[in-house]
C-alpha positions as CSV (number, residue, x, y, z in Angstrom):
1,M,60.7,72.0,114.8
2,T,64.3,72.8,115.1
3,I,65.2,76.4,115.0
4,E,69.1,76.9,114.5
5,H,68.7,80.8,114.1
6,D,70.0,83.3,116.5
7,I,67.2,85.5,117.8
8,R,68.0,89.0,118.2
9,Y,66.0,91.5,120.3
10,N,65.2,95.3,119.7
11,D,62.9,97.9,119.9
12,D,62.7,98.6,116.4
13,F,58.6,97.6,115.9
14,E,58.2,100.2,113.4
15,V,59.7,98.3,110.7
16,A,57.8,95.0,111.8
17,D,54.9,93.7,109.9
18,F,51.8,94.2,111.9
19,A,49.9,91.5,110.1
20,Q,52.3,89.1,111.1
21,I,52.2,90.2,114.7
22,D,48.5,89.6,114.5
23,K,49.3,86.2,113.4
24,L,51.8,85.8,116.3
25,F,49.2,86.7,118.9
26,R,46.6,84.2,117.2
27,S,49.1,81.4,117.3
28,A,50.2,82.0,120.7
29,G,46.4,82.0,121.9
30,L,46.2,85.7,122.8
31,G,43.7,86.4,120.4
32,G,44.0,88.6,117.5
33,R,45.1,92.5,117.1
34,D,44.2,94.8,114.5
35,P,47.4,95.2,112.7
36,E,47.1,99.2,112.6
37,R,45.6,99.9,116.1
38,Y,48.1,97.6,117.6
39,H,51.0,99.5,115.8
40,E,49.7,102.6,117.2
41,A,49.4,100.8,120.7
42,C,53.3,99.9,120.5
43,R,53.9,103.8,119.5
44,R,52.4,104.9,122.6
45,S,53.8,102.3,124.7
46,Y,57.1,103.1,127.1
47,A,58.7,100.4,125.9
48,C,58.1,97.5,123.3
49,I,60.5,94.8,122.5
50,V,60.7,92.6,119.5
51,A,62.1,89.2,119.3
52,W,63.4,88.3,115.5
53,D,64.7,85.1,113.7
54,G,65.7,86.8,110.7
55,D,63.1,89.1,109.3
56,R,60.4,87.0,111.0
57,V,58.8,88.4,114.4
58,V,58.9,85.4,116.8
59,G,57.9,87.3,119.9
60,L,57.2,90.7,121.5
61,G,56.0,92.1,124.6
62,R,55.4,95.7,125.6
63,L,55.1,97.9,128.9
64,L,53.2,100.8,129.6
65,S,55.0,103.4,132.4
66,D,55.4,106.7,134.1
67,G,59.0,106.0,134.1
68,Y,59.4,105.7,137.6
69,V,56.9,104.4,139.9
70,A,54.5,102.1,138.2
71,S,54.6,100.1,135.1
72,A,52.5,97.4,133.4
73,V,53.6,94.7,131.0
74,F,51.3,93.7,128.3
75,D,50.9,91.2,125.4
76,V,54.0,89.1,125.9
77,A,53.7,86.6,123.2
78,V,55.9,83.9,121.9
79,H,55.5,81.9,118.7
80,P,54.8,78.3,119.7
81,D,57.5,76.9,117.4
82,Y,60.3,79.1,119.8
83,Q,58.4,78.7,123.1
84,G,61.0,77.2,125.6
85,R,64.0,78.8,124.4
86,G,63.9,81.7,126.8
87,I,62.9,84.2,124.5
88,G,59.6,85.1,126.8
89,R,62.1,85.6,129.8
90,R,64.5,87.7,127.6
91,I,61.6,89.9,126.6
92,M,60.7,90.1,130.0
93,E,64.4,91.1,131.3
94,L,64.6,93.5,128.7
95,L,61.2,95.3,129.4
96,H,62.1,95.3,133.2
97,E,65.5,97.0,132.5
98,S,63.7,99.8,130.7
99,V,62.4,100.8,134.4
100,P,64.2,99.1,136.8
101,N,63.2,100.5,139.9
102,S,59.4,100.4,139.0
103,T,56.8,98.4,140.6
104,H,55.7,96.2,137.4
105,L,52.2,94.8,137.2
106,L,50.7,92.5,134.5
107,F,47.7,90.8,133.1
108,A,47.9,87.6,131.4
109,V,45.9,85.0,129.8
110,P,44.9,82.0,131.8
111,G,46.9,79.3,132.1
112,V,50.7,80.9,131.9
113,K,50.8,82.2,135.5
114,G,53.7,79.8,136.2
115,F,55.9,81.4,133.5
116,Y,55.3,84.9,135.3
117,Q,56.2,83.4,138.4
118,K,59.6,82.3,137.1
119,V,60.3,85.7,136.2
120,G,59.7,87.4,139.6
121,Y,55.9,88.1,139.6
122,Y,53.6,87.2,142.7
123,D,49.8,86.9,143.0
124,C,48.5,90.2,144.1
125,K,45.7,90.2,146.7
126,T,44.5,93.5,146.2
127,G,44.7,93.9,142.5
128,M,41.3,94.7,140.6
129,I,40.4,95.4,137.1
130,R,37.6,97.3,135.2
131,P,37.1,95.9,132.0
132,S,35.5,97.7,128.9
133,N,33.4,94.6,128.4
134,P,33.0,92.5,131.8
135,E,31.1,89.8,130.0
136,K,33.9,89.1,127.4
137,A,36.2,89.4,130.1
138,A,34.6,86.9,132.2
139,Q,34.1,84.4,129.2
140,A,38.0,85.0,128.7
141,G,38.5,83.8,132.2
142,Y,40.0,87.2,133.4
143,I,37.3,88.0,136.1
144,E,34.8,85.8,138.1
145,W,31.5,87.1,136.9
146,A,29.8,86.1,140.2
147,D,32.1,88.6,141.9
148,C,30.5,91.3,139.9
149,A,27.0,90.1,139.5
150,G,25.6,90.9,142.9
151,A,27.5,94.5,142.9
152,D,25.5,97.6,142.2
153,A,28.6,99.0,140.3
154,Q,27.7,102.0,138.2
155,P,30.2,103.1,135.5
156,V,31.7,106.5,136.4
């Protein structure tokens, strides 16, 4: 598909159709998002950047931060028809600009590591995650279940 329109970027997620955003995430392979809960997640985020083609949301990314030391990038998604046009890169630039001197962390779905390396991310040798559902996280490829199976971890 050839797309001739100009893409515009802003933080005006309040006017977005969150059912459309759910479809965006599904089409980009990130799984669905409950529209009502995800709208609230965007409200609570430090930054939420939306990429628009007319009135259609074609990309989105959000960032959580203390505004100074640490930030975490979540949910960067670009519709497959629009991938490869620099939209994801621009979303990342705008998220980084919102807290320029912060250390930025991120979690990504398996298979997209190369994209994040191109925008300045490195493998973290000491990173860990405490998923709300370890079995589901292992099935999705986020963690190695074997790494946890032998541990005597107790939720705190």
